[in-house]
BAFI-3210 file (N, C-alpha, C; in Angstrom, 3 decimals, decimal comma, padded with zeros to 6 digits):
// residues 291
n [1|2|3|4|5|6|7|8|9|10|11|12|13|14|15|16|17|18|19|20|21|22|23|24|25|26|27|28|29|30|31|32|33|34|35|36|37|38|39|40|41|42|43|44|45|46|47|48|49|50|51|52|53|54|55|56|57|58|59|60|61|62|63|64|65|66|67|68|69|70|71|72|73|74|75|76|77|78|79|80|81|82|83|84|85|86|87|88|89|90|91|92|93|94|95|96|97|98|99|100|101|102|103|104|105|106|107|108|109|110|111|112|113|114|115|116|117|118|119|120|121|122|123|124|125|126|127|128|129|130|131|132|133|134|135|136|137|138|139|140|141|142|143|144|145|146|147|148|149|150|151|152|153|154|155|156|157|158|159|160|161|162|163|164|165|166|167|168|169|170|171|172|173|174|175|176|177|178|179|180|181|182|183|184|185|186|187|188|189|190|191|192|193|194|195|196|197|198|199|200|201|202|203|204|205|206|207|208|209|210|211|212|213|214|215|216|217|218|219|220|221|222|223|224|225|226|227|228|229|230|231|232|233|234|235|236|237|238|239|240|241|242|243|244|245|246|247|248|249|250|251|252|253|254|255|256|257|258|259|260|261|262|263|264|265|266|267|268|269|270|271|272|273|274|275|276|277|278|279|280|281|282|283|284|285|286|287|288|289|290|291]
n.u [007,630|006,883|004,606|003,631|002,750|001,036|-000,114|-003,072|-003,858|-005,950|-005,362|-005,026|-007,326|-007,966|-006,616|-008,082|-010,477|-009,757|-009,537|-010,730|-013,423|-015,969|-018,093|-020,809|-021,272|-019,744|-019,629|-017,267|-015,669|-017,197|-016,967|-014,266|-012,225|-012,904|-012,474|-009,788|-008,843|-008,793|-010,317|-010,219|-008,490|-006,926|-005,547|-003,488|-002,655|-000,132|000,798|003,366|002,993|000,276|-002,805|-004,264|-005,655|-007,587|-008,025|-009,004|-009,296|-011,399|-011,233|-012,571|-013,415|-010,730|-009,756|-010,738|-010,803|-012,272|-012,139|-012,406|-013,746|-012,756|-011,602|-011,076|-009,238|-010,627|-009,103|-006,846|-007,418|-007,262|-004,652|-004,015|-003,784|-005,641|-005,785|-003,115|-002,956|-004,991|-004,127|-001,768|-002,847|-004,334|-002,202|-000,917|-002,836|-002,804|-000,404|-000,782|-000,623|-002,809|-004,841|-007,389|-008,861|-009,551|-011,685|-014,188|-017,049|-019,252|-021,514|-023,598|-023,737|-021,365|-019,046|-016,290|-015,113|-015,487|-013,859|-011,335|-011,153|-011,244|-008,899|-006,949|-007,123|-009,197|-012,044|-015,427|-017,889|-020,479|-023,849|-025,913|-028,926|-029,329|-031,866|-034,116|-036,676|-039,361|-041,607|-043,038|-045,123|-047,238|-045,710|-045,650|-047,197|-049,953|-049,142|-047,714|-045,206|-041,706|-040,062|-037,685|-034,160|-031,927|-029,621|-026,081|-024,461|-026,220|-026,789|-024,253|-023,973|-026,012|-025,043|-022,761|-023,858|-025,687|-024,373|-021,439|-020,613|-021,831|-020,917|-022,041|-022,705|-022,291|-023,761|-022,153|-022,525|-024,757|-024,126|-021,736|-020,926|-019,532|-017,604|-018,696|-017,218|-015,700|-014,018|-015,091|-017,171|-017,722|-017,832|-018,988|-020,536|-022,358|-023,760|-025,240|-026,909|-030,129|-031,703|-033,949|-035,834|-037,576|-038,865|-036,425|-035,418|-033,684|-032,363|-033,553|-031,735|-031,413|-030,390|-029,287|-028,378|-026,636|-026,593|-026,448|-029,376|-031,351|-031,428|-033,249|-031,540|-031,997|-031,185|-031,281|-030,295|-031,397|-032,886|-035,633|-036,743|-039,049|-041,001|-041,216|-043,444|-044,417|-041,952|-041,608|-043,386|-042,140|-039,839|-041,050|-042,109|-039,745|-038,670|-040,546|-040,142|-037,511|-037,931|-039,452|-037,508|-035,816|-036,905|-036,393|-035,464|-036,075|-036,853|-035,929|-036,202|-033,698|-032,631|-030,569|-030,928|-030,360|-029,455|-030,510|-032,978|-034,491|-036,518|-038,656|-039,920|-043,000|-045,451|-046,409|-044,434|-042,519|-040,032|-037,554|-035,945|-032,608|-029,615|-028,017|-025,555|-022,193|-020,121|-016,723|-013,727|-010,792|-008,904|-006,296|-004,663|-005,019|-003,926|-001,258|-000,392|000,089|002,550]
n.v [007,863|008,143|008,441|011,560|013,130|015,843|018,563|020,276|023,571|026,547|027,765|025,648|024,892|024,810|022,529|020,519|020,897|020,031|017,318|014,128|012,896|012,029|013,012|015,093|018,508|018,589|018,816|019,271|020,842|023,154|024,103|024,284|026,048|026,289|023,677|023,502|024,952|026,186|023,920|021,941|019,764|019,061|016,749|015,885|013,440|013,117|012,368|012,746|015,563|015,677|015,847|013,141|011,880|012,626|013,319|013,924|015,353|016,295|018,058|017,545|018,872|018,834|016,308|014,284|012,962|013,022|011,253|011,922|013,192|011,714|011,300|010,215|010,320|008,988|007,985|007,023|005,017|001,885|001,547|001,612|004,076|005,521|004,066|004,360|007,140|007,613|006,087|007,430|009,901|009,142|008,444|010,920|012,439|011,241|012,168|014,359|014,895|015,056|013,727|011,331|009,508|008,257|008,285|007,350|008,021|006,463|005,656|002,707|001,786|002,606|000,899|000,910|002,897|001,708|-000,519|000,679|001,843|-000,413|-001,592|000,001|-000,624|000,357|-000,202|-001,354|000,315|001,183|001,289|003,520|005,273|008,310|010,305|012,536|015,051|017,238|017,656|016,003|014,219|011,497|010,531|012,118|012,268|012,317|012,707|014,410|016,983|016,705|017,812|020,522|020,534|022,808|023,601|023,679|021,835|019,707|018,935|018,017|015,846|014,196|013,617|012,181|009,980|008,737|008,549|008,712|006,778|004,483|004,310|005,281|005,871|009,048|011,603|014,340|016,300|016,571|013,918|013,366|011,210|010,039|007,958|008,266|010,325|012,003|013,952|014,582|016,340|019,730|022,523|024,917|024,009|022,294|024,103|025,388|023,424|021,846|020,087|017,516|015,787|013,081|011,784|010,659|009,108|008,169|011,062|013,424|015,163|018,205|020,302|023,024|022,651|023,087|021,886|022,508|022,499|023,803|022,367|020,931|019,109|016,090|013,995|010,801|007,959|005,433|002,272|002,396|004,165|004,322|003,790|005,504|007,544|010,804|011,559|012,115|014,189|016,086|016,531|017,629|019,989|021,311|021,672|023,458|025,653|026,318|027,031|029,357|030,950|031,209|032,699|033,194|030,893|027,544|025,117|021,840|018,451|016,338|013,124|010,554|007,229|004,097|001,151|-001,174|-000,452|000,553|-000,833|-000,506|001,829|003,447|002,665|004,959|006,875|009,982|010,134|010,103|007,384|006,718|005,098|003,371|004,631|003,706|003,636|003,819|003,222|003,931|003,823|005,557|003,694|001,361|002,194|002,618|000,023|-000,791|000,064]
n.w [-018,299|-015,621|-012,955|-011,491|-008,539|-007,188|-005,098|-005,995|-007,160|-007,117|-009,572|-011,265|-012,486|-015,231|-016,066|-014,900|-016,250|-018,755|-018,548|-019,624|-018,508|-018,920|-017,515|-017,368|-016,607|-014,127|-010,667|-009,317|-010,959|-010,986|-008,360|-007,974|-007,002|-004,274|-003,402|-003,269|-001,198|002,235|004,457|002,620|000,446|-002,606|-004,861|-007,687|-010,151|-012,489|-015,844|-017,971|-017,802|-018,130|-016,573|-015,113|-013,114|-010,241|-006,750|-003,357|-000,035|002,742|005,787|009,044|012,101|012,658|013,191|011,628|008,361|005,189|002,304|-001,233|-004,379|-006,488|-009,622|-012,984|-016,001|-018,801|-020,846|-019,697|-017,963|-016,121|-015,415|-012,774|-011,575|-010,019|-007,614|-006,761|-006,401|-004,475|-002,292|-001,707|-000,888|001,352|003,078|003,225|004,568|007,106|008,037|009,586|012,973|014,684|013,446|013,528|012,011|008,743|005,970|003,498|001,491|-000,544|-003,224|-003,620|-006,258|-007,351|-008,191|-009,126|-007,432|-004,922|-005,210|-005,358|-002,792|-001,140|-001,960|-000,842|001,739|003,304|005,327|005,027|006,869|007,394|006,072|004,595|003,814|002,270|002,823|001,436|001,446|000,501|002,072|004,948|004,438|005,170|007,215|009,545|012,768|015,166|017,706|020,582|020,210|021,007|024,026|024,031|024,496|025,799|027,166|027,091|028,513|028,988|026,376|025,563|027,278|026,332|023,760|024,475|025,844|024,032|021,640|021,595|023,580|022,669|020,162|017,619|014,106|013,075|011,288|010,536|008,701|005,865|003,688|004,987|007,111|010,213|012,500|015,792|018,307|021,137|020,047|017,641|017,971|018,196|020,390|019,457|017,314|018,640|020,202|018,241|017,278|017,547|020,144|021,010|023,378|024,918|027,850|028,869|026,790|023,682|022,012|019,530|017,082|015,401|012,672|010,599|007,197|004,137|001,008|-001,924|-001,995|000,770|003,932|006,673|008,701|010,100|012,808|013,882|014,587|015,459|016,443|016,812|015,010|013,447|015,268|017,415|019,047|018,100|017,056|014,226|013,966|015,533|014,001|011,712|012,768|013,511|010,985|009,890|011,551|010,920|008,284|008,611|009,777|007,646|005,260|002,569|001,469|000,348|002,495|002,888|004,173|005,504|006,276|007,515|006,976|008,372|006,502|007,529|008,488|006,457|005,148|006,782|006,206|005,597|003,027|001,768|002,027|001,815|000,593|-002,012|-002,876|-003,372|-004,603|-001,929|000,423|000,987|003,693|004,167|006,090|008,142|011,092|012,958|014,328|012,816|010,407|011,122|011,463|008,913|008,097]
ca.u [006,230|006,667|003,573|003,978|001,599|001,223|-001,338|-003,614|-004,145|-007,041|-004,884|-004,988|-008,688|-007,998|-006,163|-009,234|-011,458|-009,273|-009,625|-011,855|-014,015|-017,289|-019,095|-021,322|-021,543|-019,132|-019,637|-015,889|-015,210|-017,953|-016,484|-012,860|-011,457|-013,220|-011,921|-008,324|-008,520|-009,417|-010,257|-010,278|-007,220|-007,106|-004,291|-003,573|-001,597|000,199|001,635|003,883|002,334|-001,165|-003,561|-005,023|-006,462|-007,676|-008,690|-008,648|-009,996|-011,856|-011,025|-013,675|-013,004|-009,266|-009,402|-011,341|-010,632|-013,111|-011,615|-013,418|-013,392|-011,982|-011,907|-010,049|-009,323|-010,989|-008,056|-005,720|-007,907|-006,723|-003,229|-003,840|-003,452|-006,567|-005,324|-001,854|-003,223|-005,796|-003,257|-000,882|-003,611|-004,593|-000,982|-000,690|-003,768|-002,369|000,794|-001,211|-000,593|-004,111|-005,855|-007,773|-009,620|-009,709|-012,736|-014,770|-018,469|-019,553|-022,771|-023,537|-023,530|-020,029|-018,161|-014,866|-014,658|-015,417|-012,665|-010,163|-011,119|-010,867|-007,501|-006,043|-007,354|-010,304|-013,066|-016,806|-018,304|-021,916|-024,617|-026,949|-029,682|-029,538|-033,262|-034,522|-038,063|-039,838|-042,551|-043,043|-046,431|-047,227|-044,863|-045,960|-048,303|-050,747|-048,603|-047,109|-043,792|-040,841|-039,473|-036,351|-033,056|-031,213|-028,364|-024,932|-023,999|-027,163|-026,565|-023,018|-024,237|-026,809|-024,133|-021,891|-024,632|-026,386|-023,562|-020,030|-020,441|-022,317|-020,184|-022,903|-022,226|-022,942|-023,591|-021,845|-023,187|-025,295|-023,084|-020,491|-021,055|-018,276|-017,739|-018,811|-016,198|-015,719|-013,266|-015,875|-018,162|-017,180|-018,786|-019,717|-021,561|-023,366|-024,585|-026,140|-027,828|-031,286|-031,872|-035,281|-035,823|-038,791|-038,877|-035,125|-035,144|-032,721|-032,784|-033,499|-030,891|-031,653|-029,509|-029,373|-027,271|-026,852|-025,915|-027,223|-030,636|-031,291|-032,035|-033,325|-030,879|-032,455|-030,306|-031,858|-029,844|-031,754|-033,705|-037,067|-036,968|-040,425|-041,913|-041,292|-044,524|-044,043|-040,649|-041,722|-044,063|-041,115|-039,016|-041,842|-042,199|-038,429|-038,554|-041,374|-039,497|-036,351|-038,465|-039,819|-036,264|-035,137|-038,037|-035,960|-034,963|-037,021|-036,224|-036,280|-035,753|-032,730|-032,338|-029,811|-031,597|-029,557|-030,016|-031,246|-034,303|-035,134|-037,736|-039,738|-040,596|-044,358|-045,582|-046,691|-043,404|-042,276|-038,652|-037,113|-034,812|-031,548|-028,682|-027,477|-024,159|-021,312|-019,073|-015,480|-012,848|-009,608|-008,397|-004,836|-004,019|-005,010|-003,000|000,108|-000,050|000,463|003,949]
ca.v [008,088|007,941|009,345|012,618|013,564|017,102|019,227|021,182|024,939|027,124|028,083|024,415|024,543|024,474|021,143|019,698|021,042|019,321|015,874|013,480|012,022|011,579|013,560|016,393|019,449|018,044|019,812|019,554|021,981|024,337|024,625|023,881|026,937|025,939|022,363|023,622|025,918|025,972|022,554|021,014|019,564|018,299|016,318|015,368|012,558|013,561|011,576|013,658|016,862|015,549|015,452|011,942|011,403|013,554|012,900|014,843|015,103|017,427|017,871|017,869|018,943|018,657|014,943|013,357|013,313|012,263|011,231|012,076|013,880|010,789|011,408|009,630|010,525|007,682|007,524|006,481|004,049|000,532|001,547|001,659|005,424|005,934|003,427|004,977|008,489|007,568|005,586|008,553|010,910|008,565|008,576|012,340|012,897|010,743|012,869|015,286|014,131|015,072|013,023|010,054|008,604|008,616|007,473|007,767|007,714|006,298|004,955|001,271|001,499|003,054|-000,241|001,273|003,593|000,723|-001,343|001,487|001,995|-001,712|-001,885|000,738|-001,220|000,939|-001,208|-000,878|000,499|001,447|001,492|004,492|005,942|009,732|010,491|013,938|015,279|018,607|017,583|014,687|013,594|010,049|010,156|012,880|011,674|013,263|012,773|015,687|017,170|016,470|019,016|020,874|020,677|024,001|023,846|023,042|020,677|018,616|018,478|017,240|014,577|013,369|013,120|011,173|008,796|008,074|008,470|008,378|005,545|003,324|004,355|005,388|006,629|010,349|012,451|015,695|017,065|015,724|013,220|013,213|010,482|009,635|007,290|009,292|010,396|013,355|014,914|014,936|017,360|021,008|023,262|025,887|023,268|021,794|025,247|025,760|022,329|021,733|018,754|017,252|014,503|012,744|010,711|010,028|008,222|008,761|012,377|013,871|016,335|018,839|021,420|023,517|022,304|023,508|021,109|023,018|022,829|024,060|021,228|020,642|017,809|015,404|012,884|009,848|006,657|004,428|001,194|002,685|005,332|004,352|003,405|006,526|008,520|012,209|011,855|012,766|015,473|016,999|016,907|018,514|021,297|021,945|022,114|024,647|026,769|026,731|027,720|030,710|031,678|031,365|032,880|033,276|029,580|026,442|024,179|020,428|017,602|015,280|012,218|009,367|006,044|002,879|000,179|-002,190|000,064|001,185|-001,572|-000,119|003,017|003,154|002,663|006,310|007,794|011,062|010,174|009,477|006,566|006,516|004,050|003,634|005,058|002,841|004,361|003,094|003,980|003,364|004,723|005,709|002,451|000,442|002,706|002,420|-001,386|-001,018|000,440]
ca.w [-017,966|-014,200|-012,447|-010,563|-007,751|-006,473|-004,671|-006,994|-006,749|-007,924|-010,921|-012,065|-012,913|-016,659|-016,213|-014,554|-017,329|-019,942|-018,364|-020,293|-017,491|-019,337|-016,595|-017,776|-015,514|-012,919|-009,588|-008,914|-011,753|-010,574|-007,069|-007,938|-006,119|-002,887|-003,079|-003,173|-000,143|003,540|004,982|001,499|-000,248|-003,838|-005,461|-009,038|-010,649|-013,837|-016,745|-019,007|-017,611|-018,354|-015,386|-015,482|-011,993|-009,117|-005,517|-002,278|001,225|003,553|007,220|009,931|013,515|012,671|013,567|010,679|006,952|004,270|000,952|-002,265|-005,629|-007,314|-011,049|-013,846|-017,438|-019,350|-021,769|-018,928|-016,987|-016,197|-015,077|-011,325|-011,115|-008,959|-006,379|-006,372|-005,909|-003,256|-001,228|-001,380|-000,154|002,676|003,882|003,453|005,604|008,413|008,485|010,639|014,221|015,347|012,675|014,125|011,137|007,330|005,382|002,224|001,403|-001,958|-003,407|-003,888|-007,686|-007,774|-007,952|-009,244|-006,223|-003,844|-005,431|-004,986|-001,332|-000,569|-002,297|000,052|003,066|004,052|005,573|005,026|008,257|007,519|004,852|004,926|002,759|002,475|002,422|001,407|001,047|000,718|003,180|005,586|004,281|005,356|008,347|010,753|013,513|015,951|019,060|020,965|019,887|022,148|024,636|023,539|025,453|025,342|027,886|026,453|029,273|028,754|025,000|025,540|027,956|025,422|022,722|025,071|026,223|022,942|020,424|021,831|024,348|021,900|018,889|016,456|012,947|013,240|010,105|010,972|007,657|004,813|002,926|005,741|008,376|010,835|013,802|016,834|019,353|021,709|019,239|016,470|018,297|018,624|021,219|018,633|016,583|019,572|020,583|017,151|017,004|018,429|020,724|021,527|024,091|025,632|028,848|029,044|025,670|022,754|021,541|018,139|016,860|014,107|012,363|009,223|006,312|002,753|-000,023|-003,051|-001,340|002,208|004,625|008,095|008,804|011,309|013,170|014,832|014,053|016,446|015,889|016,918|014,169|012,958|016,340|018,465|018,881|018,160|016,453|012,924|014,167|016,037|012,851|010,856|013,429|013,401|009,592|009,723|012,258|010,125|007,108|009,043|010,000|006,349|004,343|001,172|001,069|000,484|003,425|002,778|005,280|005,192|007,380|007,106|007,513|008,208|005,565|008,286|008,833|005,309|004,784|007,677|005,695|005,123|001,567|001,280|002,511|000,850|000,142|-003,256|-002,455|-004,345|-004,213|-000,594|000,551|001,746|004,405|004,393|006,962|008,794|012,129|012,968|014,758|011,678|009,413|011,595|011,273|007,523|007,852]
c.u [005,968|005,611|004,154|002,707|001,930|-000,138|-001,780|-003,975|-005,311|-006,631|-004,823|-006,361|-008,742|-007,531|-007,298|-010,273|-011,060|-009,233|-010,863|-012,441|-015,361|-018,413|-019,516|-021,624|-021,028|-019,060|-018,227|-015,341|-015,910|-017,438|-014,994|-012,042|-011,659|-012,551|-010,403|-007,899|-009,207|-009,212|-010,278|-008,922|-007,483|-005,739|-004,544|-002,404|-001,397|001,050|002,074|003,134|000,840|-001,829|-004,470|-005,883|-006,450|-008,353|-008,252|-009,329|-010,425|-011,657|-012,252|-013,181|-011,515|-008,824|-009,924|-011,099|-011,518|-012,533|-012,747|-012,850|-012,512|-012,478|-010,748|-010,303|-009,525|-009,909|-006,890|-006,165|-007,256|-005,254|-002,962|-003,552|-004,366|-006,161|-004,057|-002,088|-003,974|-004,979|-002,301|-001,612|-003,962|-003,390|-000,656|-001,588|-003,293|-001,042|000,463|-001,364|-001,958|-005,161|-006,113|-008,268|-009,664|-010,776|-013,176|-016,208|-018,837|-020,809|-022,573|-023,217|-022,129|-018,998|-016,684|-014,332|-014,528|-014,175|-011,397|-010,048|-010,727|-009,397|-006,517|-006,373|-008,360|-011,421|-014,461|-017,326|-019,797|-022,529|-025,815|-027,661|-029,798|-030,902|-033,661|-035,956|-038,426|-040,765|-042,552|-044,426|-046,306|-046,404|-045,258|-047,201|-049,003|-050,231|-047,972|-045,662|-042,982|-040,319|-038,055|-035,370|-032,176|-029,868|-027,224|-024,508|-024,923|-027,010|-025,330|-023,205|-025,063|-025,948|-023,257|-022,646|-025,151|-025,573|-022,130|-019,886|-020,885|-021,781|-021,121|-022,132|-023,000|-022,701|-023,391|-022,389|-023,875|-024,137|-021,811|-020,732|-019,684|-018,561|-017,746|-017,681|-016,244|-015,035|-014,014|-016,739|-017,495|-018,255|-019,622|-020,823|-022,697|-024,306|-025,610|-027,148|-028,994|-031,432|-033,289|-035,264|-037,106|-038,531|-037,547|-034,761|-034,183|-033,233|-032,782|-032,620|-031,228|-030,710|-029,715|-028,149|-027,637|-025,973|-026,682|-028,607|-030,373|-032,064|-032,169|-032,773|-031,256|-031,591|-030,968|-031,522|-030,172|-032,815|-035,200|-037,453|-038,420|-041,442|-042,100|-042,421|-043,978|-042,758|-040,806|-042,475|-043,077|-040,199|-039,760|-041,954|-040,864|-038,194|-039,332|-040,732|-038,251|-036,811|-038,850|-038,569|-035,520|-036,194|-037,656|-035,413|-036,076|-036,358|-036,789|-035,835|-034,769|-032,556|-031,620|-030,424|-030,713|-030,245|-030,861|-032,674|-035,102|-036,420|-038,911|-040,444|-042,002|-044,456|-045,783|-045,662|-043,060|-040,886|-038,465|-035,836|-033,844|-030,682|-028,113|-026,003|-023,394|-020,230|-017,894|-014,596|-011,705|-009,165|-006,871|-004,131|-003,950|-004,016|-001,550|000,557|000,424|001,937|004,928]
c.v [007,782|008,927|010,357|013,068|014,889|017,670|020,221|022,529|025,478|027,426|026,854|024,032|024,136|023,042|020,175|019,739|020,234|017,804|015,322|012,448|011,458|012,105|014,937|017,239|018,911|019,128|020,179|020,754|023,258|024,936|024,316|024,735|026,565|024,639|022,364|024,517|025,533|024,566|021,493|020,967|018,680|018,000|015,826|014,460|012,888|012,519|012,513|014,989|016,855|015,081|014,288|011,403|012,455|012,867|013,877|014,453|016,410|017,072|018,299|017,804|018,689|017,220|013,884|013,860|012,412|012,385|011,393|012,739|013,019|010,868|010,825|010,033|009,156|007,116|006,852|005,438|002,685|000,424|001,646|003,039|005,892|005,345|004,115|006,357|008,460|007,063|006,681|009,588|010,407|008,756|010,036|012,861|012,470|011,361|013,894|014,512|014,045|014,237|011,638|009,029|009,157|007,704|008,005|007,278|007,639|005,462|003,508|000,965|001,880|001,970|000,131|001,973|002,622|-000,153|-000,600|001,572|000,685|-002,006|-001,129|000,442|-000,453|-000,095|-000,584|-000,831|000,748|001,555|002,361|004,958|007,418|010,104|011,955|014,050|016,736|018,670|016,158|014,037|012,079|009,592|010,865|012,299|012,746|013,385|014,136|015,758|017,019|017,788|019,263|021,022|021,830|024,217|023,036|021,784|019,479|018,055|017,586|015,882|013,637|012,803|011,999|009,873|008,020|007,976|008,016|007,014|004,303|003,333|004,325|005,993|007,937|011,204|013,909|016,719|016,074|015,205|012,935|012,549|010,043|008,795|008,351|009,165|011,799|014,375|015,301|016,158|018,608|021,816|024,242|025,209|022,866|022,915|025,582|024,658|022,361|020,269|018,645|015,873|014,327|011,594|009,970|009,044|008,889|010,070|012,480|015,106|016,898|020,013|021,840|023,077|022,748|022,660|021,347|023,429|023,158|022,954|021,471|019,226|017,191|014,182|012,040|008,440|005,483|003,466|001,500|003,916|005,451|003,917|004,507|007,523|009,951|012,564|012,646|014,084|016,516|017,462|017,894|019,912|022,038|022,439|023,410|025,865|027,255|027,467|029,157|031,559|031,967|031,568|032,916|031,948|028,553|025,343|022,779|019,705|016,571|014,432|011,000|008,146|004,826|001,878|-000,876|-001,750|000,516|000,474|-001,232|001,164|002,656|003,317|004,064|007,331|008,820|011,059|009,533|008,698|006,361|005,350|004,359|004,002|004,084|003,701|003,423|003,910|003,180|004,340|004,696|004,408|001,446|000,888|002,445|000,966|-001,676|-000,770|-000,485]
c.w [-016,499|-013,701|-011,470|-009,860|-007,083|-006,085|-005,744|-006,365|-007,575|-009,361|-011,833|-012,618|-014,375|-016,912|-015,909|-015,676|-018,561|-019,766|-019,068|-019,332|-017,912|-018,461|-017,101|-016,543|-014,178|-011,836|-009,141|-009,685|-011,293|-009,277|-006,875|-006,963|-004,649|-002,477|-002,960|-002,022|001,163|004,051|003,885|000,790|-001,461|-004,439|-006,885|-009,349|-012,129|-014,556|-017,881|-018,996|-017,904|-017,066|-015,747|-014,344|-010,891|-007,938|-004,430|-000,991|001,854|005,012|008,007|011,369|013,704|012,926|012,599|009,257|006,100|002,867|-000,062|-003,503|-006,531|-008,755|-011,843|-015,289|-018,078|-020,273|-021,041|-017,904|-017,203|-015,865|-013,571|-010,776|-009,969|-007,611|-005,873|-005,763|-004,582|-002,074|-000,767|-000,522|001,240|003,587|004,182|004,568|006,987|008,871|009,554|011,942|014,895|014,636|013,272|013,112|009,730|006,746|004,041|002,180|-000,079|-002,122|-003,867|-005,341|-008,170|-007,441|-008,109|-008,006|-005,053|-003,983|-005,035|-003,467|-000,643|-000,807|-001,423|001,515|003,923|004,145|005,547|006,470|008,436|006,133|005,225|003,663|003,131|001,935|002,540|000,923|001,304|001,924|003,733|005,535|004,420|006,537|009,645|011,420|014,350|017,383|019,328|020,516|021,163|022,726|024,102|024,698|024,953|026,022|027,279|027,189|029,058|027,341|024,925|026,201|027,073|024,299|023,272|025,337|025,016|021,650|020,715|022,500|023,578|020,475|017,682|015,281|012,946|011,996|010,516|009,975|006,730|003,964|003,737|007,097|008,892|012,081|014,903|017,845|019,932|020,813|017,961|016,733|018,864|019,347|020,398|017,840|017,510|019,991|019,511|016,815|017,983|018,870|021,287|022,177|024,873|026,590|028,977|027,952|024,694|022,157|020,017|018,086|015,485|013,933|010,913|008,443|004,908|001,850|-001,320|-002,556|000,136|002,924|006,120|008,224|010,148|011,557|014,252|014,340|014,966|015,874|015,916|016,093|013,720|014,015|017,392|018,201|018,990|017,454|015,153|013,011|014,687|014,904|011,962|011,465|013,338|011,970|009,385|010,396|011,524|008,868|007,448|009,242|008,705|005,264|002,866|000,642|001,209|001,299|003,229|004,051|004,745|006,448|006,818|007,791|007,298|007,286|006,283|008,621|007,624|004,912|005,691|007,239|005,239|003,610|001,003|001,755|001,434|000,222|-001,231|-002,938|-003,613|-003,881|-002,828|-000,641|001,435|002,378|004,651|005,327|007,539|009,879|012,149|013,359|013,616|010,622|009,836|011,452|009,846|007,264|008,556]
res [m|n|p|i|i|r|q|l|l|p|s|d|k|n|l|m|e|n|m|y|t|g|i|e|d|d|y|i|i|r|i|f|d|k|l|c|t|g|n|h|v|l|f|g|l|f|i|d|n|q|l|v|s|t|a|g|y|s|l|f|s|s|h|y|a|m|l|g|r|l|r|s|d|l|r|y|q|g|n|g|y|s|k|q|l|t|e|y|i|r|d|q|a|f|q|a|e|d|l|d|w|v|g|a|n|t|q|k|h|n|i|p|a|q|n|v|l|s|s|i|r|l|e|k|q|a|i|l|y|g|c|a|a|k|m|l|d|g|l|s|d|i|e|n|v|w|p|e|i|t|h|l|e|e|k|q|e|l|l|d|t|y|h|v|k|v|n|t|i|f|p|i|e|c|y|y|p|f|p|s|s|p|r|l|f|q|e|e|q|i|n|s|w|r|f|f|q|e|d|g|l|p|p|l|i|t|k|k|d|i|k|k|e|t|y|l|h|a|i|y|p|h|k|d|l|f|q|r|p|g|l|w|k|t|i|a|k|a|q|n|e|l|q|i|a|c|p|d|e|e|v|h|v|w|i|d|i|p|a|s|l|i|d|q|l|p|a|d|h|p|f|e|l|d|s|p|w|f|l|y|g|m|d|r|a|e|w|e|k|l|s]
***
């Protein structure tokens, strides 16, 4: 009964469907083909040809890998298979010479996942609330919206000044925050993002993202999130403009709020707060110390 680990293919979907995970309508099964192709890699651990554990990773900017899709067959739990598989995948990801960092993002209530990540030496790096709302009632103010920055060189300088040099956690997509670095940001992405800045202060960045719903993803991970006049009005205006550009989609707002600021939300805020997300990670230098 020696475990066997191999990469999963779209043709292995039936094996995933036959796992007893206790999860109804698992999104992994619904998008299984996608998770086995392109920038997504999925692995399975087998016991006597029975798939008992899955996990994988997605690549971002060729230099970052986010682990996820950890599933276990309940009949085989308690044997350390999840740790064995996740550790294997971490090491597989770092085989790519260009990879700088491996991490995982899991919610506070998912204690088993946190235990697995800690056991393979990933360290907790941030706690964020992924906050979504249809409208920004209770937040938008009467101040003027911020001017927009449109030149690529200015956008890159703002990213370098307010994110790279101070090492913020930057959510490149909804659910996917990473330590900021020059290699995280691709020119094509930066061109498509909108930047707003007032009086030489930290900028607001907005972009379109789709995670089942369509979002205006707003990025402002700074301590004055609830003190900057005009910030929320600027976000609301960007949401409205994205809605006009996407008339067949209902555009919501998504913003990642650090746990240290969440208590500053006004009582009448529009967000439905769920369990916060814990970001774990390890860079290449830390991984190389393990061997």
